[in-house]
C-alpha positions, -999 to 999 in steps of 0.1 A, spaced: 2 1 -1 27 25 10 46 17 -21 16 23 -44 12 60 -29 46 63 -32 46 55 -72 16 81 -73 37 105 -56 66 98 -80 43 100 -112 27 133 -96 63 149 -90 74 141 -122 43 155 -140 49 185 -120 87 187 -130 83 179 -165 55 213 -166 80 232 -146 108 224 -171 84 237 -200 75 268 -185 113 274 -180 117 268 -219 90 289 -225 107 319 -205 137 315 -223 121 319 -256 103 350 -244 140 363 -233 151 358 -266 127 375 -282 129 406 -260 166 406 -264 160 422 -301 138 450 -293 156 483 -277 125 494 -259 128 505 -224 100 486 -213 112 452 -229 139 458 -203 113 459 -175 96 424 -189 131 407 -189 136 414 -153 103 402 -145 113 371 -166 146 366 -148 127 365 -115 106 339 -126 134 321 -139 150 322 -109 119 310 -91 114 284 -116 150 272 -112 143 267 -76 113 247 -80 126 224 -106 159 218 -83 133 210 -54 111 186 -77 143 171 -92 156 161 -55 117 149 -46 120 125 -75 153 112 -66 141 106 -31 110 85 -40 130 66 -68 158 56 -40 131 48 -16 113 23 -41 142 9 -51 153 -2 -17 141 -39 -11 115 -42 15 128 -50 50 
């Protein structure tokens, strides 16, 4: 029973991690587009994107650690 719930948590965390990585990639695409426009408003938007990127990177790091933890716990022999 515990193993099943850990598998569910692992699956949900992997899905969340994939979603977070997709968001990071989208932000990076938007940042590339903003680099070609010399408008001051674009600079402000880039700063906002930088902040979002920092938060998402931290979140992705935590989620990746959680995925590794769940995988390690599931790989341990029952004892």
